[in-house]
Structure formats: C-alpha cells, structure tokens
N, C-alpha and C positions, 0 to 999 in steps of 0.2 A: 504494501498498500503505500509504504513512503517511498518509495522507489521508482512507484510510479508517480507521484506529485513531483520528484524530484526532477525525475524524465522530465515531464512538463510543465515546467514551471514558469520558463524564459514563454515558451509558443503561448502557453496560455495566456498571460498577463499581457502578451502581445493583440494575442486575437482580439481576446476580448477589449482592449484597450480599442483595437480598431475600430471593432465595432458601439464602443462609446462615439467616436469621434466622426462616424459616416452622418448617423443622425442631429450630429451635431453642425457641423458643419451644413447638412441644409438648409437646417430651421434658418442659421446667421443668416446664408440666402437667400430665403425665403423674406424672412425680413428686413433684410436692406434693400430686394432688388424688387420685391413683388408688396410690401408692405410699406417700404421708407424708412425704416425703424431699425436700427443698429444693436443688436441685441453686443450688450459690451461683456458681457461675461464669458457666453460661449466660447466668444475668438482667443479670451485668457486662457479659458482651461482648456483648449484644444494646444497652444502653444504650449503648454505646463504636460499634457497628454504625449504631444511629440517629442520633446526634452526625454524624458522618461522612455519611450518607446527606443530613439537614437540608442542609449545607454545600455537597456536592456537583449537589444539589438546585437551591439557589440558582443555578450557575452554570452550569447546566442551564438553569433558566429565564432567565439573559440572554442565553445561545449561540442559545434559543429566542427572544429576545423576548417571553419572556411574565409577566414580573410582572406585581402588582397598577399600575395605571393609572388617574387620576383625566384623563379624555378628553374633561372639557364644555369645556373653553377651551380645549384643542389640536384639535379637530374643527373649531373657526370660525377657526380660521387658514389665508390664504391658503400654497399648498404650499411655494412660497417661505421667507417664514414659518418655516412650521411645520420647514422642514428644517433652518433656521437653529438652531431653537428644539431639533430634537433634536441636532444638535449638540454646544449648550450640554450640553444636561442629559448625553450623555455622557458629556465630559472631567471636569464635574463625579462622573460616576459613577467614573469613570477615577481619579480624582486619590482617593474614598473608597477604592476596592480598595487602591489603594499605601499610604495609611493604613491599611487593618483588614493590609496585608500584614506591613508596619513593625511595628506595634505588637502583631500576631498572635504573629510571632517575636522580640519581644523577651519576652512570657510563655511561650512555648513554650522561650528557652532560659534562661528564669527558673525554670520547673519543669525543665528539668533540672537545674540546679545545685543543686537539691533531692533531685535521684535521690530522687524521689517517685513509688511504684509503688501503683500498681491491689489494693485487702483480698486477692481473691479469685484474682484469677490472675496478680495480682505482672507487670503489665505495665509498663509506663514510662510515667507518663501526660502523658509527654509530645508522647506521638504520639495521644495523644486531642486535645491541644490546639493538635497540627500541620494538626488538619481546618482550620483558622480564613485560618490564610496562605495553606496553599496552595490551599485553594477559593478565595480572595477574588485571588490570582494567574489561576487562569483566567477568575474575571468580567471584569480587566480586558486578560486576556488574548480576550476574547470584546467585550469595550465595544471595544476598540482596532479589530479585527475589522470591525464595526457604528460604529465612526469611518470607516476605510477608505470603507466601502460608501456611508457618506452624501457622505465627501466627493467622490467618483466621479460621486456621483448613482446608482447603483446600487442604491437601497433596493429593500428585499424586503417 
C-alpha cells in the first residue's frame, strides 16, 4: 500500500493539480472575455500551482531518469566505466539537491518571518517557496534510490 502511494506520488499530484488548473483557467477566460470581469484570485492560484507543478515535475523526471542528457560522450564508455561515471554524477546530483534543500529552507524561513501574503488570495507566500525544498528532497530521495540500484548493479 505504502509502495503504491510512493510510486504514484508525483504523478497523482501533477494529474489532480492539472485537473484543477483547467477549470480555473476556463473560468478566468469566460469571466474576462465574456463577462468583462476578471477573477483576480484564479490567475494567482494557477500561477502558484504551476510553480509547484514545475518543481514536482523535476522530481518526477529524476524518478523516471528522464532529465535531458548529453550522451555523446557516455555512449562511448564501456559499461563498467559508464556505471562509475553514473555513480559519480548521481552523488553530485544528491549533493546539489541537499544544497537546494538547505537554501530553499532558508528562503522559506525568511519569507515566513516576513509574514508575506499573496495579494489576491492572501495565502502565506512561504507555501509557494516551500515547493523548492520539498521537491528537492523528493529528487534527493530518487537519486539515492538510483544510486542504490547502481551500486547493487541493478541498472534500470
């Protein structure tokens, strides 16, 4: 059960948030161009959902090993050297994610301390900024899973 939730975590959030964005944008267009009255809150909410979607999408790309890569060089490596190369790159990626978690958490703490709220919906702005350390943590977990597979020799 827990594995099923974990395996579909990012996908489910992205799908349901996308299903939320569609009617919000449709309502915004109808209100703006048909009724000549714009909804201020829907545009703001969609913007914040998009920010979360981008960061969660990045975590999903790490999970599925689908980030853009330049593999002209790596395709010429022997399988053993390629595996070592992948381990090094994955470790660097984990370090970068940890850096993003720490710096993102600092920004969240700073924004929370400012007690900054969004203009239309009055949402605490730290919730928007929380997407960076949260998704970076997900990416780090997926990189650790990938590293484990590489070390054990169970490449995908």
